[in-house]
C-alpha positions as CSV (number, residue, x, y, z in Angstrom):
1,X,-159.5,137.2,-161.7
2,X,-158.2,135.0,-164.5
3,X,-160.0,131.7,-165.0
4,X,-157.0,129.4,-165.2
5,X,-159.2,126.5,-166.4
6,X,-159.3,128.2,-169.8
7,X,-155.6,129.0,-170.1
8,X,-153.2,126.6,-171.6
9,X,-150.6,126.2,-168.9
10,X,-148.0,123.7,-167.7
11,X,-146.6,122.7,-164.4
12,X,-143.5,120.7,-163.4
13,X,-143.7,118.5,-160.2
14,X,-140.3,117.6,-158.7
15,X,-140.5,115.2,-155.8
16,X,-138.6,112.0,-155.1
17,X,-141.6,110.3,-153.6
18,X,-143.8,108.7,-156.3
19,X,-146.9,108.7,-154.0
20,X,-146.5,112.4,-153.2
21,X,-146.1,113.3,-156.9
22,X,-149.3,111.5,-157.5
23,X,-151.1,113.4,-154.8
24,X,-149.7,116.7,-156.1
25,X,-150.7,115.7,-159.6
26,X,-154.3,115.2,-158.4
27,X,-154.3,118.8,-157.1
28,X,-152.9,120.1,-160.4
29,X,-154.6,118.1,-163.1
30,X,-157.8,120.2,-163.3
31,X,-155.8,123.4,-163.6
32,X,-153.0,122.6,-166.0
33,X,-153.0,121.3,-169.5
34,X,-149.6,119.8,-169.3
35,X,-148.0,118.2,-166.2
36,X,-144.4,117.1,-166.2
37,X,-142.9,115.0,-163.4
38,X,-139.4,114.2,-162.2
39,X,-137.8,112.7,-159.1
40,X,-134.8,114.9,-158.3
41,X,-133.4,118.4,-158.8
42,X,-131.1,117.5,-161.7
43,X,-134.1,116.0,-163.6
44,X,-136.1,119.1,-162.7
45,X,-133.4,121.3,-164.4
46,X,-133.4,119.2,-167.5
47,X,-137.2,119.1,-167.7
48,X,-137.4,122.9,-167.2
49,X,-134.9,123.5,-170.0
50,X,-136.9,121.2,-172.3
51,X,-140.5,122.3,-171.5
52,X,-140.1,125.7,-169.7
53,X,-143.3,125.2,-167.7
54,X,-145.3,128.1,-166.3
55,X,-144.9,126.8,-162.7
56,X,-142.6,124.4,-160.8
57,X,-143.6,122.7,-157.6
58,X,-140.3,121.6,-156.1
59,X,-139.6,119.4,-153.1
60,X,-136.5,120.3,-151.1
61,X,-135.0,117.1,-149.9
62,X,-134.2,115.0,-153.0
63,X,-131.1,113.1,-154.1
64,X,-128.8,113.4,-155.8
65,X,-129.7,117.1,-156.3
66,X,-131.9,118.9,-153.8
67,X,-134.6,121.3,-154.6
68,X,-132.8,124.5,-153.3
69,X,-129.9,123.8,-155.6
70,X,-132.1,123.1,-158.6
71,X,-134.2,126.3,-157.9
72,X,-131.0,128.4,-157.8
73,X,-129.9,126.9,-161.1
74,X,-133.2,127.4,-162.8
75,X,-133.6,131.0,-161.6
76,X,-130.1,131.8,-162.6
77,X,-130.8,130.8,-166.2
78,X,-134.5,131.7,-166.3
79,X,-135.1,134.6,-163.9
80,X,-138.8,134.8,-164.5
81,X,-139.4,131.1,-163.6
82,X,-142.1,130.6,-161.0
83,X,-141.0,128.0,-158.4
84,X,-142.9,127.1,-155.3
85,X,-141.3,124.9,-152.7
86,X,-143.6,122.1,-151.6
87,X,-142.1,120.3,-148.6
88,X,-142.5,118.5,-145.3
89,X,-140.1,120.9,-143.6
90,X,-141.3,124.2,-142.2
91,X,-138.1,125.4,-140.4
92,X,-137.1,129.0,-141.0
93,X,-133.6,128.2,-142.4
94,X,-135.1,126.3,-145.2
95,X,-137.7,129.0,-145.9
96,X,-134.8,131.5,-146.0
97,X,-132.8,129.3,-148.3
98,X,-135.8,129.0,-150.6
99,X,-136.3,132.7,-150.7
100,X,-132.6,133.3,-151.4
101,X,-132.7,130.7,-154.2
102,X,-135.5,132.6,-155.9
103,X,-138.6,130.6,-155.0
104,X,-141.8,132.6,-155.1
105,X,-143.6,130.4,-152.6
106,X,-143.3,127.8,-149.8
107,X,-146.1,125.4,-149.0
108,X,-146.0,122.6,-146.5
109,X,-147.2,119.3,-147.9
110,X,-149.7,119.1,-145.0
111,X,-151.3,122.3,-146.4
112,X,-151.5,121.2,-150.1
113,X,-155.0,122.8,-150.2
114,X,-153.2,126.1,-150.5
115,X,-152.4,125.1,-154.0
116,X,-156.1,125.3,-154.9
117,X,-156.2,128.9,-153.8
118,X,-153.0,129.7,-155.7
119,X,-154.3,128.1,-158.9
120,X,-157.7,129.8,-158.7
121,X,-156.1,133.2,-158.2
122,X,-153.5,132.5,-160.8
123,X,-151.4,135.4,-159.6
124,X,-148.2,133.5,-159.1
125,X,-145.9,136.4,-159.7
126,X,-147.3,138.3,-156.7
127,X,-148.4,135.4,-154.6
128,X,-146.1,134.4,-151.8
129,X,-146.5,131.6,-149.2
130,X,-143.1,132.5,-147.7
131,X,-144.6,134.7,-145.0
């Protein structure tokens, strides 16, 4: 197992809710050296192009651009990007859309503790919360 606490890594948090971004930042700050934040999918794309973070934690329902569209765009241009959807919505159609867009994971916000397991294992490429 890789000790992520000794690896220089970065994460992008994309969520339109400031309070939720803060909660997610609290989960991530001990694992990542650099944390970038944005409030919609368009900003997430721009931030990804600029910083090319190791991991993206993307909300689905944001305006003006949603997280599924942003995920598709990022994956189209950066196929090795690791994007995990972090959302309030657990319905199957959104999970399928996330998978089709190229997300490697899907975590409900009520289960944010799953992020700790992900970060400790640091096996994002093979880890999947889509099942």
